[in-house]
C-alpha positions, 0 to 999 in steps of 0.5 A: 209278562216281559217279552223276554220271558215268553217261551214257545208254549206261551207263544202258542197260547197267545196265538190260540187266544188271538184266534179265539178273539178274531171273530168277537174282539179284533182289537184284542186279537191284534194286540195278542198277535203282535205280541206273539209275532214279537216273541216268536221273532225273539225266540226264533220260533218259526211255527209260532211266527207262522200262526201269528201271521195266519191270525193277521191274515184273518184280521185282514179278511174280517177287516175287509182289507186287501188279500195278503199273500199267503204263499210263504205260509202255505209252503212252510206248513206243507214242508212241516207237514202241519195239517192244521196250518195247511188247512187254515191257509186253504180256508183263507184262500177259499174265503178270499176267492169266494168274496171275489166271486171266483167260486170255482177257485174257491171250491178247489181251496175248500176241497183241499181244506175239507180233505185236511180237516178229515185228518185232524181233530175238531178245534177253532181252526175247523170253526173257521172252515165251517163258517167260511164254507157256509158263507161260500155256499150262500154266495153260490146260492146253495141254500142247503149247504149254507145252514148245514155248515153254520150248524157244524160251526155252532157245534164246534163253537159250543165245545171249543169256542167263546160266546162270541163264536156262538153269536157268530154262528147264530147270526150266520145261521139266521141270515141264511134263513132270512135269505130263504124267506124263513124269518120265523126261524131267523128271528128267535136265533137273533134274539138268542144271539142278542141275549148272549151279547148282553150277558157277555158284553160282546160289543164288537158283534152288537152291530151285525146281529142288530142289523140282521134282526132289523133286516128280518123285522123289515121283511115282516112288515115292521119298519119302525121297529127295524129303524129303532133297532139300528139307530143307536149304531149310526156312530158305533165304533164298528171297524168292519166297513161292510157291516157298516154298509149293510146297517145303513142300507137296512136303515135307509130301506126302513126310512123309505117304508116310513115315508122319510125320504130325506132321512133315507137319502142321507142314510143311503149315501153313507151306505154307498160310501162304506160299500165302496170303501170296503170293495164289497160287491154284495153291499154295493148291490144292496145299496143300488137296490135301496137306491132304486126303491128311493127313486120309485118313492120319489116318483122317478121310475126312469132313475129307479130303472138305472139303479135296479139295472146296476144292482142286477149287473152284480147278481152274477157275483152273488146268488143270494135268493133274497136280493135276486127276488127283490131286484127281479120284482123291482125291475118288472114293476118299473118296466111296467110303469114305464110301459116296457111291457115285454121287459116287464113280463120277462123280469116277472117270469124270472121273478116267479121262477126265482120265487118258486125256487126260493120257496122250494129251497125254503121248505127243504131248508126247514126240513134240513134244519129240523133234521140237523138240529135233531142230529146235533142234539143226539150227538151232544147228548152222546158226547155229554154222557161220555164225558160224565163217564170219563169223569166218573171212571177214568178206566173207561177211556176206551169207550169215550174214544169209541164214542168220539169216533162215532161222533165223527161218523155221525158228523160225516152223516150230517155232511151227506144229508144235503145230498139225500135231501136233494134226491129224497124223492127218487133215492132209497135212504139206506142204499142210495139206489133209486127207489121203486117209484122212480125206477118204474117211472124210468122203465115206462119211458125206456120201454116206450123208447125201445118200441119193441125194436130192442131187447130190455132185460128186467131182473128181480133179485131177493137176498137169500135168508136175509131175515136170518141175518137180521135175527142173528146179527141185528138190523144194523148188520142187515143194513150193512149187507144191503148197502154193500150188495148195492155197491157191488151191483152198481160196480157191475153195471154199465152207464145205461143200466139201472138198479133200484132197491125194490123193497126190503131185501129185493132189488131190481135191475134194468139192462138195456139192449140185453136179452135174457141170456145176457142178463143171466150171464150178468146175474151169474157174475154178480152172484159169484162176486157176492159169494166172495164178498166179506161183509164186516161190521164189528164184531160180526163178519159174513161171507158166502152170501147168495141170492135168487133172481128172476129174469124177464125180457122185453118184448119176449115176455111182455109188452108193458111194465106191469107184465114184465115185472110180474113175469120176473117176479114169477121167475124169482118165485120159481128160483126160490122154490127150486132151492134158492142161490140161482136165477131163472128166466121167465117162461115164454107164453105159448 
């Protein structure tokens, strides 16, 4: 089609196609972007020109080129109130900051991007957001956030992307699992990605996926298979220098394991060359790590110490748990060989700490993966059913819109799953309050600290007629009542106070430096606000709710945790027997 015949719609389509090719076919993406730039200039179409420039910036990022200026793009999208463009500029800026190891700056950019993303529908632009968030999380050592974002990117890739986007997400997800030591999860993902590459003839992603699979094979004691997998790519037309460096590092490591020292040296020299050309700090660290292994194989622990020390100096840039453990263990072994026992012991301690943390993260990540995969399967099933209904009965579009909103809500739930996993041992899954076990543990410590010198009030609250709410409006509405009551109570407490979900519709409060009268006054304030609270969950709403409460005071009503809780529970029972909607203070033992 002649350039002069391209209108604004054609330019928008070129930019969309260019973005879809950035991940899997950079040469095609570059051709489409140049065409869009020329056509936008001819048509004097600023928006088309801006999005074409944005695609150019992404090509520079994936090509390991120097960061281009994006200030003009940022200003243009801001003035035009273009949320999608503003979001993607923030993602790009965050990606470059993360690559430089400036994680605080990256976090600010990504916060802006996430805020904008919440206001726009899913698209390939959001794919770029989740993919970069995943990489940034792994660079920071956040082993829960990384897989979660890669799974969200995979979900968008399946709906809006190409097979290349799906391969990209599978490869990233597998790499994150390898870094955690979950090679048994990573390997099937990579074989799935290779199947897609073979079926779709995706030449440009073959290198990185094969290198990732070789890395996993190497970690599971299969160096010969790993080397055979990467050998065909030594002269493969791969533009990304960082990927080349990674592949040759893996090849050199495998050659060392197979006792091919000369081959390993040649491969490592190529890896070092590409890592420096790409200015990629992680692959420079990787190359120093492999160099240390080669030095050890050659019987030169002094040189190996220098190499591993160089690798260790780059750990401040990335918190990748796999490299961290390899480097610390290597430094411990080398110092031991050289008789530097104190240094060897220090590095060994740090290695064991990193290993324990990595093992814990690996277990948590496996749980997270299973939960997220289940969530995604459920969300996809709901979405597919909705699309079938839309195709069969166009009149039910309203239901589809509702389901899409529910999907967005569920994805937000997935986003919060990491936080709940981090505190699942001490938090109630529904309300987010402390659970009973953690509360009672803290109560023991607080009573010990008080040592009889200061008052501590314990309040047990039971929501009145809660079963009636569940029976009338359903358990979902009942859960909403619990959640809103929990938020109300939290808002009324001081920083030194505590509240937990004690069980079912029961809550327990702890007020430090507070006697029974202070506690009773606090309960009255909470009760008044609870009566005024309008609890809504379509199509139902409820107000005027009440609760009963029992109060016990330390040391007046008991010297130990069990005694105080029993006295508070007895006072609660008395309040309920007296007609509910009231609080009662435990009786003082004569």
